C-alpha positions in Angstrom: 12.9 -15.2 -11.0 10.8 -13.0 -8.8 7.0 -13.2 -9.2 5.5 -9.8 -9.5 1.8 -8.5 -9.3 1.1 -5.0 -10.6 -1.7 -3.0 -9.0 -3.1 -0.2 -11.1 -2.0 -2.2 -14.2 -4.1 -0.2 -16.7 -2.8 3.2 -15.5 0.0 5.2 -17.0 2.6 3.9 -14.6 1.0 0.4 -14.4 1.4 -0.1 -18.2 5.1 0.8 -18.1 5.6 -1.6 -15.1 3.9 -4.4 -17.1 6.0 -3.7 -20.2 9.3 -3.5 -18.3 8.5 -6.6 -16.3 8.0 -8.4 -19.6 11.5 -7.4 -20.7 13.2 -8.3 -17.4 15.4 -11.3 -17.0 14.9 -11.3 -13.2 11.2 -10.6 -12.8 8.1 -12.4 -14.0 4.6 -10.9 -14.1 2.1 -13.3 -12.5 -0.8 -10.9 -11.9 -2.4 -7.6 -12.8 -5.0 -5.7 -10.7 -7.5 -2.9 -11.4 -10.4 -1.6 -9.4 -13.9 -3.2 -9.5 -15.8 -2.0 -12.5 -12.7 -0.8 -14.3 -13.1 -1.2 -18.1 -9.7 -3.0 -18.3 -10.8 -5.9 -16.1 -10.8 -9.1 -18.2 -8.3 -7.7 -20.7 -4.8 -9.0 -21.3 -2.3 -6.9 -19.3 0.3 -7.0 -22.0 -2.1 -5.8 -24.7 -3.3 -3.0 -22.4 0.3 -2.0 -22.0 1.0 -2.1 -25.7 3.7 -4.7 -25.4 1.8 -7.7 -26.8 -0.2 -10.5 -25.4 1.2 -12.0 -22.1 -1.6 -14.4 -21.0 -2.1 -12.4 -17.8 -5.7 -11.1 -17.5 -6.4 -8.0 -15.4 -8.6 -8.9 -12.4 -10.1 -7.0 -9.5 -9.3 -9.6 -6.9 -5.8 -9.4 -5.5 -6.3 -12.1 -2.9 -6.7 -14.7 -5.6 -3.2 -14.0 -6.9 -1.2 -13.7 -3.8 -0.4 -17.5 -3.6 1.8 -17.1 -6.7 3.1 -13.6 -6.2 6.1 -12.6 -4.1 5.8 -8.8 -4.3 3.0 -6.4 -5.3 4.0 -3.2 -7.0 1.2 -0.6 -6.5 0.7 2.7 -8.3 -3.1 3.0 -7.9 -5.1 5.3 -5.6 -4.9 5.8 -1.8 -7.9 3.7 -0.7 -7.1 1.0 -3.2 -3.5 0.9 -2.1 -4.6 0.4 1.6 -7.0 -2.3 0.5 -4.2 -4.1 -1.3 -1.7 -3.7 1.6 -4.2 -5.2 4.0 -4.4 -8.3 1.8 -0.6 -8.4 1.4 -0.1 -8.1 5.2 -2.5 -11.0 5.8 -0.6 -13.2 3.4 2.9 -12.0 4.4 4.1 -10.9 1.0 6.2 -7.9 0.1 5.0 -4.6 -1.4 6.3 -1.6 -3.3 4.1 1.5 -3.1 4.4 4.6 -5.4 0.9 5.9 -4.8 0.8 9.6 -3.7 -1.9 11.8 -2.2 -2.4 9.7 1.0 -4.1 11.6 3.8 -2.5 11.6 7.3 -5.0 9.0 8.4 -4.2 6.7 5.5 -0.5 7.2 6.0 -0.8 6.1 9.7 -2.7 2.9 8.7 -0.1 2.2 6.0 2.8 2.6 8.5 1.0 0.2 10.9 0.4 -2.4 8.2 4.0 -2.1 6.9 5.4 -3.2 10.2 4.1 -6.7 9.3 5.7 -7.1 5.9 8.7 -5.8 3.9 7.3 -2.6 2.2 9.0 0.2 0.2 7.1 3.5 0.1 8.4 6.3 -2.0 6.6 9.2 -3.8 9.3 9.0 -6.5 11.2 5.8 -7.5 13.7 7.7 -9.7 17.4 7.0 -8.8 18.2 10.6 -9.8 15.6 12.2 -7.5 16.7 10.1 -4.5 20.3 11.0 -5.1 19.3 14.7 -5.3 17.5 14.4 -2.0 20.8 13.3 -0.4 22.8 16.1 -2.1 20.4 19.0 -1.3 20.3 18.0 2.4 24.0 18.7 2.6 23.7 21.8 0.5 20.9 23.2 2.8 23.0 22.6 5.9 26.0 24.3 4.4 24.2 27.3 2.9 22.2 27.9 6.1 19.7 30.5 6.9 21.2 33.2 4.6 19.7 31.4 1.5 16.0 31.3 0.8 14.6 27.9 -0.2 12.0 27.3 -2.9 10.7 24.1 -4.5 9.0 24.3 -7.9 7.3 21.2 -9.4 5.6 20.7 -12.8 3.4 17.8 -13.9 0.9 16.9 -16.6 -2.7 18.3 -16.5 -4.2 15.0 -15.4 -2.4 14.8 -12.1 -4.9 14.8 -9.3 -2.8 15.8 -6.2 -0.8 18.9 -5.6 1.9 19.6 -4.6 3.4 16.4 -5.9 4.4 13.8 -3.4 8.0 14.3 -4.6 7.9 18.0 -4.0 6.6 17.4 -0.5 9.3 14.8 0.1 12.0 17.3 -1.1 10.6 20.0 1.1 10.6 17.7 4.1 14.2 16.8 3.5 15.2 20.5 3.2 13.2 21.4 6.3 14.9 18.7 8.4 18.3 19.8 7.1 17.8 23.3 8.4 15.9 22.3 11.6 12.5 23.7 10.6 9.0 22.3 10.9 7.5 22.2 7.3 4.0 22.4 8.7 4.9 25.8 10.2 7.1 27.2 7.4 5.7 25.7 4.2 4.1 28.3 1.8 2.1 26.8 -1.0 0.7 29.9 -2.7 1.3 33.7 -2.9 -1.1 36.4 -4.0 -1.7 40.0 -3.3 0.1 42.2 -0.7 1.7 39.5 1.3 4.5 41.5 2.7 8.2 40.5 2.7 9.2 36.9 2.5 9.8 35.5 6.0 13.3 34.3 6.5 12.4 30.7 7.4 9.8 30.1 4.7 10.1 27.1 2.4 8.0 27.7 -0.7 6.5 24.8 -2.7 4.9 26.0 -5.9 2.9 23.9 -8.4 2.6 23.9 -12.2 0.1 21.8 -14.2 0.3 21.8 -18.0 0.2 19.5 -21.0 1.9 16.1 -20.7 4.8 17.0 -18.5 6.1 13.8 -16.9 7.7 15.4 -13.9 10.0 18.4 -13.3 11.4 19.4 -9.9 13.6 22.4 -9.2 15.2 23.3 -5.8 16.2 26.9 -5.7 18.6 28.3 -3.0 18.5 32.1 -3.3 21.2 34.2 -1.6 22.3 37.8 -2.0 24.2 38.1 -5.2 23.7 34.5 -6.4 21.3 31.7 -6.6 21.8 27.9 -7.0 19.3 25.7 -8.8 19.2 21.9 -8.8 16.7 20.5 -11.4 15.5 17.0 -12.2 13.5 16.5 -15.4 11.9 13.2 -16.1 11.4 12.6 -19.8 9.8 9.1 -19.5 7.9 7.2 -16.9 10.3 4.4 -17.4 12.7 6.1 -14.9 10.0 5.7 -12.2 9.0 2.2 -13.3 12.6 1.0 -13.5 13.2 2.3 -10.0 10.1 0.6 -8.7 11.2 -2.8 -10.2 14.6 -2.3 -8.7 12.8 -1.8 -5.3 10.8 -5.0 -5.9 14.0 -7.0 -6.4 15.4 -5.6 -3.2 12.4 -5.7 -0.9 11.7 -9.4 -1.2 15.0 -10.0 0.6 14.3 -7.7 3.5 12.8 -8.2 7.0 9.3 -6.7 7.7 9.3 -3.0 8.0 8.8 0.3 6.2 11.6 1.3 3.8 12.1 3.9 1.1 14.2 4.4 -2.0 17.1 5.8 0.1 17.3 2.3 1.7 17.0 0.6 -1.7 19.9 2.6 -3.1 22.0 2.5 0.0 22.0 6.3 0.3 21.5 6.5 4.1 
């Protein structure tokens, strides 16, 4: 059994991670973390997740748990994730990170810390999304410059960052496939008399509404036809299940920064 600590344990993803870990035959929950002052601190993680009492109280001190944990699975917030990774690096444990919205500065620190421990970082742990990333790269190369590229993402109204980390990852994959710099060609909003679409644009458009778990569509628009590839998540369990798959994988790896393409052997 692999001993797991869940960070962000009272959040939407954290609760599913706790519940699925309870059901697992290969993983054991040994700790649950939330931020200082969070109302969930002191409560039973299983009860917070709606899966029954587990005898694991949510705490705000990760360091006190790392002696028994082998891997931390973190879906929290950027600064909290970095704080957790610093502690993980100091104690030489493994980590799986699904947190999105990291700034360039935060991402640089994360990459530096991840050199010291085995770490999987991915904005989307879904097996389906990561398979799509491999497929659309080949599609973009084959279709070439004659097809316009657009990425459309939709999430629930409570999501704080936009575009989604997954949409940005998809756009980066596409830009690389057609030898473009996303920083130069990415278009995130259109309004007014903007003129004709530039040939090398990659559009990334955002929808926020209701309780949408996560939809992503990649559109290749040519003359006389268009091709659409869509992934729709109907449950957060697809992300939680992928994160736990990553947790089982990463504890066997050497220090370094990995992603779900590595976990799924899609390189």
